[in-house]
GUFI-308640 format. One record per residue (C-alpha): x, y, z. Coordinates in pm, 1 decimal. Layout:
N
REC        xx        yy        zz
REC         X         Y         Z
...
//
This chain:
544
REC        xx        yy        zz
REC   12974.7   -5590.1  -15216.7
REC   12984.1   -5220.3  -15304.9
REC   13132.6   -5011.6  -15026.2
REC   12961.4   -4700.1  -14895.1
REC   13146.4   -4370.2  -14908.8
REC   13240.9   -4224.0  -14573.2
REC   13353.5   -3860.3  -14575.7
REC   13625.3   -3715.0  -14351.6
REC   13605.8   -3352.2  -14244.7
REC   13909.3   -3199.4  -14074.8
REC   13865.4   -2896.6  -13852.1
REC   14219.6   -2873.6  -13709.6
REC   14270.2   -2522.7  -13845.6
REC   13955.3   -2390.8  -13678.0
REC   13844.6   -2613.3  -13390.0
REC   14204.0   -2719.3  -13324.9
REC   14299.7   -2355.3  -13289.0
REC   14059.8   -2334.4  -12994.1
REC   14311.2   -2542.2  -12795.8
REC   14461.2   -2348.0  -12507.8
REC   14805.1   -2224.4  -12611.3
REC   14758.9   -2298.7  -12983.4
REC   14770.9   -2023.5  -13244.3
REC   14859.2   -2103.5  -13605.1
REC   15029.0   -1855.3  -13833.9
REC   14904.7   -1822.3  -14191.4
REC   15210.4   -2011.0  -14317.8
REC   15153.7   -2290.9  -14067.5
REC   14790.4   -2318.5  -14176.8
REC   14907.6   -2361.3  -14536.1
REC   15159.5   -2629.0  -14431.0
REC   14897.3   -2825.6  -14238.3
REC   14650.9   -2790.7  -14526.8
REC   14901.1   -2945.1  -14767.7
REC   14960.4   -3238.2  -14532.0
REC   14586.6   -3296.7  -14487.4
REC   14531.3   -3282.7  -14862.0
REC   14806.0   -3538.3  -14922.4
REC   14650.2   -3759.3  -14654.3
REC   14321.3   -3759.8  -14845.1
REC   14060.6   -3599.4  -14620.2
REC   13752.0   -3475.6  -14806.4
REC   13699.3   -3139.1  -14635.3
REC   13950.7   -2900.3  -14479.2
REC   13794.4   -2631.2  -14263.4
REC   14032.7   -2337.1  -14288.2
REC   13885.9   -2113.1  -14018.4
REC   13638.7   -1830.0  -13975.1
REC   13708.6   -1554.6  -14231.5
REC   13653.1   -1212.6  -14082.2
REC   13685.4   -1338.2  -13725.1
REC   14061.4   -1273.0  -13705.9
REC   14339.7   -1149.6  -13938.2
REC   14513.5   -1487.9  -13964.7
REC   14204.6   -1670.5  -14090.9
REC   14123.4   -1392.2  -14335.6
REC   14481.7   -1393.2  -14468.3
REC   14468.5   -1770.8  -14509.9
REC   14158.2   -1754.7  -14729.9
REC   14298.3   -1460.6  -14927.0
REC   14589.0   -1681.2  -15036.5
REC   14416.7   -2018.4  -15004.4
REC   14623.7   -2309.4  -15142.6
REC   14475.1   -2521.5  -15417.9
REC   14357.0   -2855.1  -15280.8
REC   14186.2   -3170.8  -15396.9
REC   13990.4   -3154.6  -15071.5
REC   13701.1   -2913.4  -15042.5
REC   13833.4   -2608.8  -14860.2
REC   13559.5   -2494.8  -14623.9
REC   13491.2   -2160.2  -14458.1
REC   13322.9   -2160.3  -14118.3
REC   13080.5   -1906.0  -13976.7
REC   12744.9   -1872.9  -13807.3
REC   12390.2   -1852.9  -13931.2
REC   12248.7   -1508.1  -13995.5
REC   12155.4   -1293.1  -13702.2
REC   11803.0   -1192.1  -13614.4
REC   11675.5    -862.0  -13747.5
REC   11847.9    -878.1  -14083.7
REC   11832.7   -1086.6  -14398.4
REC   12098.4   -1336.6  -14499.2
REC   12188.5   -1107.2  -14789.3
REC   12251.1    -812.6  -14554.8
REC   12434.7    -987.8  -14270.9
REC   12793.9    -857.1  -14279.5
REC   12928.9   -1149.2  -14070.4
REC   12779.9   -1400.6  -14310.9
REC   12902.6   -1191.6  -14604.4
REC   13264.3   -1221.3  -14483.3
REC   13230.8   -1599.1  -14481.5
REC   13081.0   -1601.6  -14830.2
REC   13352.0   -1369.6  -14960.5
REC   13616.8   -1629.2  -14876.8
REC   13511.3   -1793.0  -15203.0
REC   13527.4   -2153.1  -15084.9
REC   13331.2   -2435.5  -15246.7
REC   13182.7   -2536.5  -14913.4
REC   13058.5   -2327.1  -14622.5
REC   12975.7   -2459.3  -14276.4
REC   12751.1   -2248.5  -14053.3
REC   12685.1   -2317.8  -13687.9
REC   12338.0   -2260.3  -13544.7
REC   12153.2   -2348.9  -13226.2
REC   11966.9   -2680.4  -13202.7
REC   11897.7   -2672.1  -12828.4
REC   11584.3   -2483.3  -12726.9
REC   11743.6   -2374.2  -12398.1
REC   12026.7   -2198.0  -12582.6
REC   11783.7   -2031.2  -12821.4
REC   11570.8   -1878.4  -12546.8
REC   11848.1   -1807.1  -12292.7
REC   12166.6   -1745.6  -12495.5
REC   12013.1   -1587.3  -12807.2
REC   11702.0   -1458.0  -12634.9
REC   11476.6   -1510.8  -12937.5
REC   11164.4   -1719.0  -13004.2
REC   11220.2   -2078.7  -13113.8
REC   11048.3   -2017.2  -13447.8
REC   11280.9   -1726.2  -13523.3
REC   11587.6   -1945.7  -13475.5
REC   11442.7   -2202.9  -13716.2
REC   11392.1   -1927.9  -13975.4
REC   11748.1   -1797.8  -13926.7
REC   11886.1   -2145.1  -13996.2
REC   11655.8   -2202.0  -14293.4
REC   11731.4   -1865.8  -14455.0
REC   12107.4   -1908.1  -14408.4
REC   12115.4   -2249.8  -14571.5
REC   11897.6   -2128.3  -14857.8
REC   12135.4   -1833.3  -14905.8
REC   12436.5   -2066.0  -14936.8
REC   12265.5   -2315.1  -15165.6
REC   12121.7   -2039.2  -15382.2
REC   12473.5   -1917.2  -15455.6
REC   12603.9   -2256.0  -15553.1
REC   12791.5   -2334.9  -15231.0
REC   12790.1   -2672.4  -15064.6
REC   12606.6   -2591.2  -14742.3
REC   12678.0   -2760.5  -14409.0
REC   12475.0   -2695.9  -14095.5
REC   12655.2   -2755.6  -13765.0
REC   12367.5   -2827.8  -13524.7
REC   12524.8   -2690.8  -13206.9
REC   12445.9   -2867.0  -12876.6
REC   12233.9   -3112.5  -13074.2
REC   12254.7   -3411.2  -12839.9
REC   12178.2   -3207.8  -12526.7
REC   11898.5   -3037.9  -12718.3
REC   11757.3   -3370.2  -12839.5
REC   11745.5   -3505.1  -12485.6
REC   11553.6   -3197.5  -12366.2
REC   11330.1   -3139.5  -12669.9
REC   11373.7   -3395.1  -12949.9
REC   11097.1   -3249.2  -13166.4
REC   11259.9   -2904.9  -13177.2
REC   11613.8   -3036.3  -13236.0
REC   11491.1   -3238.7  -13534.5
REC   11275.6   -2947.8  -13659.9
REC   11577.8   -2717.8  -13687.5
REC   11776.8   -2984.5  -13873.2
REC   11490.0   -3054.8  -14113.0
REC   11460.2   -2683.9  -14189.0
REC   11827.8   -2675.5  -14284.7
REC   11792.5   -2989.7  -14494.8
REC   11483.2   -2865.9  -14678.8
REC   11655.0   -2532.5  -14749.1
REC   11935.4   -2705.9  -14938.5
REC   12197.4   -2811.7  -14682.7
REC   12412.9   -3098.8  -14810.8
REC   12515.2   -3203.0  -14460.5
REC   12341.5   -3184.9  -14124.5
REC   12620.7   -3222.1  -13868.7
REC   12506.8   -3337.2  -13524.5
REC   12735.6   -3175.9  -13265.8
REC   12805.0   -3303.2  -12916.5
REC   12930.9   -2957.5  -12825.8
REC   12968.4   -3016.1  -12451.4
REC   13130.2   -3356.4  -12506.0
REC   12911.8   -3531.4  -12250.9
REC   12723.7   -3781.0  -12468.1
REC   12804.6   -4151.3  -12439.9
REC   12843.3   -4384.9  -12739.6
REC   12519.6   -4568.6  -12663.6
REC   12330.0   -4238.9  -12653.8
REC   12485.9   -4117.9  -12979.1
REC   12401.3   -4442.0  -13156.1
REC   12041.4   -4438.4  -13035.2
REC   11982.0   -4071.7  -13116.9
REC   12133.8   -4090.4  -13465.3
REC   11912.7   -4392.1  -13536.6
REC   11605.2   -4195.8  -13423.4
REC   11702.6   -3889.7  -13628.4
REC   11727.6   -4104.1  -13941.7
REC   11390.6   -4261.3  -13861.3
REC   11249.4   -3908.8  -13826.3
REC   11325.9   -3839.1  -14190.8
REC   11685.6   -3709.7  -14217.6
REC   11879.6   -3956.9  -14436.6
REC   12201.4   -4100.6  -14294.1
REC   12393.3   -4009.2  -14610.6
REC   12321.7   -3644.1  -14524.2
REC   12429.8   -3672.3  -14157.6
REC   12765.4   -3585.6  -14005.3
REC   12896.4   -3626.1  -13651.5
REC   13106.4   -3376.1  -13453.9
REC   13217.5   -3493.4  -13108.6
REC   13419.1   -3337.2  -12828.5
REC   13630.2   -3547.1  -12597.5
REC   13523.5   -3438.6  -12249.8
REC   13455.5   -3798.0  -12139.6
REC   13749.5   -3941.9  -12340.9
REC   13497.2   -4105.2  -12575.7
REC   13488.1   -3876.7  -12882.5
REC   13632.5   -4147.7  -13109.8
REC   13389.2   -4408.8  -12975.3
REC   13095.0   -4169.6  -13013.3
REC   13195.5   -4090.0  -13372.0
REC   13210.8   -4459.8  -13458.9
REC   12875.3   -4516.5  -13288.4
REC   12724.8   -4249.2  -13514.2
REC   12871.5   -4418.0  -13821.0
REC   12737.4   -4754.1  -13704.8
REC   12393.2   -4592.7  -13675.8
REC   12407.4   -4447.3  -14027.5
REC   12594.9   -4112.6  -14028.1
REC   12829.6   -4078.5  -14323.8
REC   13051.1   -3783.2  -14237.2
REC   13298.5   -3765.1  -13947.4
REC   13443.4   -3437.4  -13823.1
REC   13759.8   -3430.1  -13615.3
REC   14108.9   -3289.0  -13570.3
REC   14464.6   -3413.5  -13598.5
REC   14599.4   -3534.8  -13263.8
REC   14259.6   -3458.1  -13110.8
REC   14326.3   -3084.6  -13077.2
REC   14034.2   -2875.1  -12962.5
REC   13878.5   -2669.4  -12689.2
REC   13883.7   -2807.7  -12333.0
REC   13960.2   -3180.9  -12371.0
REC   13978.4   -3171.5  -12750.0
REC   13784.3   -3310.2  -13043.9
REC   13748.9   -3654.4  -13198.3
REC   14102.1   -3758.1  -13292.8
REC   14141.5   -3826.9  -13664.8
REC   14479.6   -3992.8  -13610.4
REC   14288.9   -4264.8  -13422.3
REC   13971.2   -4262.9  -13632.3
REC   14133.1   -4287.2  -13975.9
REC   14341.5   -4601.5  -13911.3
REC   14046.1   -4762.2  -13733.0
REC   13829.5   -4704.9  -14040.7
REC   14096.1   -4839.5  -14277.4
REC   14223.9   -5130.9  -14068.8
REC   13936.5   -5256.3  -13852.1
REC   13621.6   -5450.9  -13928.5
REC   13342.5   -5392.9  -14001.9
REC   13462.7   -5059.0  -14139.7
REC   13720.2   -5204.6  -14379.4
REC   13461.7   -5415.0  -14559.1
REC   13176.3   -5166.4  -14542.9
REC   13328.8   -4824.7  -14618.3
REC   13574.4   -4644.5  -14837.7
REC   13729.5   -4304.5  -14766.3
REC   13956.6   -4070.2  -14956.3
REC   14257.9   -4199.6  -14762.7
REC   14462.7   -4467.7  -14939.1
REC   14677.8   -4721.6  -14758.0
REC   14983.7   -4552.8  -14909.0
REC   14876.0   -4220.8  -14757.0
REC   14794.8   -4391.3  -14425.7
REC   15161.6   -4489.8  -14397.7
REC   15241.1   -4119.3  -14359.6
REC   15001.1   -4061.4  -14069.1
REC   15264.6   -4084.6  -13794.1
REC   15482.1   -3832.0  -13976.3
REC   15188.3   -3589.8  -14012.3
REC   15096.2   -3628.8  -13644.8
REC   15449.7   -3546.0  -13534.4
REC   15477.6   -3264.1  -13787.0
REC   15180.2   -3095.4  -13618.8
REC   15340.5   -3133.5  -13275.5
REC   15661.4   -2988.2  -13415.7
REC   15472.4   -2685.0  -13552.2
REC   15314.7   -2636.1  -13209.0
REC   15648.7   -2692.1  -13033.7
REC   15486.2   -2967.2  -12828.4
REC   15626.5   -3302.5  -12724.9
REC   15428.8   -3582.3  -12898.5
REC   15218.7   -3798.3  -12668.0
REC   15406.8   -4126.5  -12651.3
REC   15098.0   -4326.5  -12554.5
REC   14884.3   -4190.0  -12839.6
REC   14695.2   -4469.0  -13019.0
REC   14849.9   -4582.8  -13347.9
REC   15097.7   -4293.1  -13388.7
REC   15258.5   -4265.9  -13043.3
REC   15621.9   -4363.4  -12995.3
REC   15511.1   -4618.1  -12732.2
REC   15208.9   -4746.8  -12924.7
REC   15408.4   -5054.4  -13029.3
REC   15665.5   -5068.6  -12748.9
REC   15692.3   -5404.0  -12568.4
REC   15890.0   -5391.3  -12245.2
REC   15766.8   -5692.9  -12050.4
REC   15991.9   -5992.6  -12111.4
REC   15700.6   -6229.5  -12177.9
REC   15541.0   -5988.9  -12426.1
REC   15866.9   -5912.5  -12604.0
REC   15953.4   -6278.8  -12638.7
REC   15613.5   -6354.3  -12791.9
REC   15642.0   -6055.5  -13028.7
REC   15967.1   -6194.7  -13167.9
REC   15792.1   -6520.5  -13253.3
REC   15473.5   -6362.7  -13390.7
REC   15397.8   -5986.1  -13380.8
REC   15023.3   -6062.2  -13383.3
REC   15046.2   -6192.0  -13026.8
REC   15061.9   -5841.5  -12877.1
REC   15002.3   -5602.4  -13170.0
REC   14654.2   -5529.3  -13302.2
REC   14789.0   -5393.4  -13636.0
REC   15120.6   -5380.8  -13818.4
REC   15285.4   -5053.1  -13703.4
REC   15425.7   -4995.1  -14052.8
REC   15073.4   -4944.8  -14191.3
REC   15055.3   -4607.8  -14015.7
REC   15422.9   -4525.3  -14050.7
REC   15511.4   -4620.8  -13694.4
REC   15767.0   -4874.0  -13569.8
REC   15789.8   -5156.0  -13320.9
REC   16014.3   -5094.5  -13019.8
REC   16144.5   -5353.8  -12776.2
REC   16303.1   -5136.3  -12506.4
REC   16614.1   -5251.1  -12330.0
REC   16583.2   -5277.4  -11954.9
REC   16672.2   -5511.2  -11672.4
REC   16368.8   -5719.6  -11773.4
REC   16523.3   -5803.2  -12112.6
REC   16646.2   -6145.4  -12220.9
REC   16904.2   -6238.9  -12485.0
REC   16648.2   -6306.0  -12758.3
REC   16501.2   -5957.1  -12708.1
REC   16849.1   -5811.3  -12701.3
REC   16950.9   -5972.1  -13031.7
REC   16635.3   -5844.4  -13197.1
REC   16693.6   -5491.3  -13069.1
REC   17053.7   -5502.6  -13187.3
REC   16939.5   -5619.8  -13530.4
REC   16705.2   -5320.7  -13553.7
REC   17008.5   -5099.6  -13489.5
REC   17198.9   -5274.4  -13770.3
REC   17411.9   -5486.8  -13535.9
REC   17424.0   -5860.0  -13606.4
REC   17529.9   -6071.5  -13309.6
REC   17519.9   -6449.8  -13323.6
REC   17324.7   -6645.6  -13067.2
REC   17548.2   -6742.5  -12777.2
REC   17798.3   -6462.9  -12834.4
REC   17951.9   -6377.9  -12491.5
REC   17902.2   -6009.8  -12571.4
REC   17527.5   -6054.2  -12523.9
REC   17572.1   -6150.0  -12162.2
REC   17813.7   -5862.0  -12105.1
REC   17568.5   -5611.9  -12254.5
REC   17282.3   -5737.7  -12038.5
REC   17491.7   -5729.4  -11724.0
REC   17606.8   -5378.2  -11802.0
REC   17248.8   -5262.3  -11862.3
REC   17135.5   -5411.8  -11531.0
REC   17427.7   -5256.8  -11343.6
REC   17375.0   -4913.2  -11495.2
REC   17000.5   -4919.9  -11435.8
REC   17085.6   -4991.1  -11073.2
REC   17281.9   -4664.2  -11080.3
REC   16979.1   -4476.5  -11209.0
REC   17002.6   -4509.6  -11588.6
REC   16688.7   -4596.9  -11785.1
REC   16732.7   -4757.7  -12125.0
REC   16372.1   -4838.8  -12200.2
REC   16321.0   -4466.8  -12262.7
REC   16665.7   -4398.2  -12409.9
REC   16707.4   -4630.3  -12704.0
REC   16990.8   -4430.4  -12860.6
REC   17203.2   -4453.2  -12544.5
REC   17136.8   -4827.4  -12535.5
REC   17263.1   -4862.9  -12891.8
REC   17583.0   -4673.2  -12809.4
REC   17640.6   -4889.4  -12500.6
REC   17599.4   -5203.8  -12709.4
REC   17830.3   -5076.7  -12983.9
REC   18095.3   -4996.6  -12723.7
REC   18074.3   -5346.9  -12577.3
REC   18093.9   -5496.9  -12928.1
REC   18393.3   -5280.6  -13022.6
REC   18189.4   -5104.8  -13293.3
REC   18165.0   -4755.0  -13148.0
REC   18370.1   -4505.1  -13351.1
REC   18537.4   -4211.2  -13179.7
REC   18456.4   -3896.2  -13373.6
REC   18593.2   -3649.2  -13119.0
REC   18713.3   -3632.8  -12760.1
REC   18591.7   -3384.1  -12501.1
REC   18893.0   -3255.9  -12309.2
REC   18703.0   -3026.0  -12074.9
REC   18395.7   -2807.9  -12042.8
REC   18277.7   -2527.5  -11817.7
REC   17940.9   -2361.5  -11764.4
REC   17878.2   -2036.1  -11581.3
REC   17541.2   -1893.5  -11484.1
REC   17518.5   -1522.5  -11419.7
REC   17226.7   -1330.0  -11271.7
REC   17237.2    -958.8  -11348.9
REC   17030.2    -652.8  -11432.7
REC   16981.4    -567.1  -11797.3
REC   16951.9    -219.9  -11950.7
REC   16583.8    -214.3  -11851.4
REC   16682.7    -266.5  -11486.0
REC   16528.5    -614.6  -11481.3
REC   16703.1    -918.0  -11335.3
REC   16791.7   -1169.2  -11606.1
REC   16986.5   -1494.9  -11623.1
REC   17262.4   -1565.3  -11871.6
REC   17452.8   -1891.0  -11915.2
REC   17784.4   -1925.6  -12094.7
REC   17950.9   -2252.5  -12191.1
REC   18309.7   -2327.2  -12289.3
REC   18388.3   -2664.6  -12448.8
REC   18730.6   -2791.7  -12555.7
REC   18734.9   -3091.1  -12789.8
REC   18999.6   -3279.1  -12983.4
REC   18885.0   -3354.7  -13336.4
REC   19077.9   -3432.3  -13653.3
REC   19395.2   -3434.5  -13446.0
REC   19367.3   -3079.9  -13311.4
REC   19214.2   -2909.8  -13011.4
REC   18925.2   -2669.9  -13065.7
REC   18773.9   -2431.1  -12813.0
REC   18416.6   -2310.6  -12856.7
REC   18215.9   -2062.5  -12652.9
REC   17841.0   -2002.7  -12665.5
REC   17578.9   -1813.1  -12471.2
REC   17230.8   -1936.7  -12381.4
REC   17040.5   -1653.1  -12548.2
REC   16818.2   -1736.7  -12843.2
REC   16745.7   -1512.7  -13142.8
REC   16482.4   -1322.8  -12946.5
REC   16722.2   -1253.7  -12658.0
REC   16557.4   -1499.5  -12419.3
REC   16768.9   -1718.7  -12192.7
REC   16748.4   -2087.0  -12287.3
REC   16958.6   -2218.2  -11997.3
REC   17297.8   -2381.7  -11943.2
REC   17220.0   -2704.6  -12130.7
REC   17127.6   -2505.7  -12440.7
REC   17454.8   -2312.2  -12411.6
REC   17645.8   -2640.9  -12383.8
REC   17470.0   -2788.5  -12687.2
REC   17547.8   -2481.4  -12898.1
REC   17911.7   -2469.0  -12787.1
REC   17969.1   -2841.5  -12842.0
REC   17824.5   -2841.1  -13194.5
REC   17986.8   -2511.0  -13290.6
REC   18316.1   -2647.0  -13420.7
REC   18353.0   -3020.6  -13461.6
REC   18556.8   -2999.6  -13779.1
REC   18427.6   -3223.7  -14056.4
REC   18126.9   -3323.9  -13845.2
REC   17978.2   -2977.8  -13787.6
REC   17774.3   -2976.2  -14109.0
REC   17615.3   -3311.3  -14020.2
REC   17487.0   -3169.2  -13691.3
REC   17334.8   -2848.6  -13829.4
REC   16985.6   -3000.2  -13868.6
REC   16985.8   -3150.7  -13517.5
REC   16797.8   -2984.3  -13232.0
REC   16675.1   -3071.7  -12884.1
REC   16298.3   -3112.3  -12853.6
REC   16254.2   -3221.2  -12492.6
REC   16450.0   -3225.4  -12169.2
REC   16334.6   -3426.4  -11867.5
REC   16492.5   -3433.8  -11521.5
REC   16423.2   -3677.6  -11241.3
REC   16580.8   -3727.2  -10900.0
REC   16622.9   -4103.6  -10858.4
REC   16734.6   -4102.5  -10495.1
REC   16665.4   -3867.1  -10207.4
REC   16868.2   -3695.3   -9939.4
REC   17243.8   -3655.7   -9956.2
REC   17270.9   -3952.5  -10195.7
REC   17046.5   -3788.7  -10457.4
REC   17119.4   -3883.8  -10817.2
REC   16984.6   -3690.2  -11115.1
REC   16869.2   -3863.2  -11433.1
REC   16834.0   -3652.6  -11748.2
REC   16655.0   -3771.4  -12062.5
REC   16706.6   -3566.6  -12378.0
REC   16490.8   -3609.8  -12689.3
REC   16654.2   -3494.7  -13012.9
REC   16530.9   -3459.7  -13369.0
REC   16689.5   -3391.0  -13706.8
REC   16587.7   -3273.1  -14051.5
REC   16514.7   -3629.8  -14162.4
REC   16233.0   -3651.0  -13908.2
REC   16424.0   -3894.6  -13686.7
REC   16369.0   -3863.9  -13312.8
REC   16589.8   -4032.0  -13055.1
REC   16634.6   -4030.8  -12676.6
REC   16951.0   -4040.0  -12467.0
REC   17017.2   -4058.7  -12093.9
REC   17273.4   -3920.4  -11851.8
REC   17308.8   -3981.7  -11477.7
REC   17510.3   -3788.9  -11219.9
REC   17480.6   -3618.9  -10882.8
REC   17534.6   -3298.8  -11085.8
REC   17246.2   -3201.7  -11314.0
REC   17472.6   -3024.9  -11563.5
REC   17704.6   -3324.9  -11582.7
REC   17408.8   -3560.3  -11638.1
REC   17276.7   -3327.8  -11906.9
REC   17613.4   -3313.8  -12081.8
REC   17637.7   -3694.1  -12082.7
REC   17296.1   -3724.6  -12245.9
REC   17388.0   -3449.6  -12491.7
REC   17712.5   -3626.3  -12589.6
REC   17520.4   -3948.1  -12651.9
REC   17269.5   -3762.2  -12871.3
REC   17547.0   -3620.1  -13090.7
REC   17736.8   -3949.9  -13097.0
REC   17425.4   -4137.9  -13212.3
REC   17357.1   -3886.5  -13487.9
REC   17716.2   -3906.8  -13616.2
REC   17718.9   -4286.3  -13594.6
REC   17402.6   -4311.9  -13802.5
REC   17495.7   -4045.6  -14058.4
REC   17868.1   -4108.5  -14096.1
REC   17855.0   -4484.4  -14058.1
REC   18068.7   -4682.6  -13821.0
REC   18300.7   -4806.6  -14097.6
REC   18365.4   -4459.7  -14241.0
REC   18439.3   -4309.8  -13901.1
REC   18660.5   -4597.7  -13795.2
REC   18873.5   -4554.1  -14106.2
REC   18934.5   -4184.8  -14040.9
//
């Protein structure tokens, strides 16, 4: 059976930039564009040229892509022709193959927001699409507020879309701008729109996630006949976000009936890089990835419950809906006081540690985990610290350096602008390569902002570790979490540190103490120890 072509339209660089706190630089836009192009999406919406300097600069030096780079704008304004609308001219001057223009499809918005007659809005849309098509551009019409408009006045909503289609638009994109439509409504309305004379192969769907159903609504539109899906990486977007392409793409490539019915521009080889792309975007935004994100989250294939983990070891299909490797993710069986020896051996094997069944060390490791979790440690969220604990119990933990002492001071003082500022300073003394080394570091970053005592400790510790310093240069802390595990005078602080390196590896370590700095330093030491163990190799380090 011949598969139908389903087109993927990414609007991360424009709609995604509407996310609160998100602002891409021109260089970051180019980096994301390259990743999207390698993934295999069909359209990459680069932004609104003329609306802001960053978007204009991006189109001025637009990277060459296999995907159709698309400029976004709005239909011509009333009182002028499409040829003489300067806002539309800026979009056209971007020189992209495709141009997407947004226009009203809800009669209420036409009369109240625009304040013009309904017929005039139809003419604005028609003339704009004809202008694009007449100049050889692939024209897309984003029918704004379409689903709300269809519910209030279906005849008018369809009339506007037909005007765009008849004027030469390649795609009529039905937008659930407020994000309130339900999948059943989207499916029904798309079916009725097709029956009204707009072919499904000319229809796209653009959903917002205000009811947490943007992915489901997008799939409902496809089921009803739409053949273009618009969305963003990691579901970025205004308010609650847009349809999440990192969930939609693997669903289309791995789930029936989509696998058998459709083909996209994304290959299975490219799909295996999806997790990396998702985390790359979070890294650009300096955001911690959502662990529970479908398909690409760090916990998407984590099995903590003993019954689940045991079944997974026998057959991964028992508790996994897809193979995590197909999207570049990995299975995790966290270590906790719920773990059994079979789970433990599997987790050790994943860390490169082979332990025979019945080895007494297995029991010792489990007992130590249970005892330490009783003290406040948490190894289901700190896999790297678990690995180091196991290596120590197995006699396979190399000693790269020894911390002799450390000290942190926090000073509060007025700067030259007479403002109160905080400054932390850390002193660390280590013994490495047979000699003692003293390192000092402040907590200020390159911009002069205080990054706190833990940052000062991390910088001081990694400053001079002899032969190991170069290995640690690409390592940085990406998240720092603190929790009080007991109250009152017996309070204990647990610190979880997430680290990342230039190879894209991310690992978590844990420290526990009544002193928050001491707990932080313990987690920091584990993070460095894990990095050195993986990069130097236990055998190499042991021989030194």
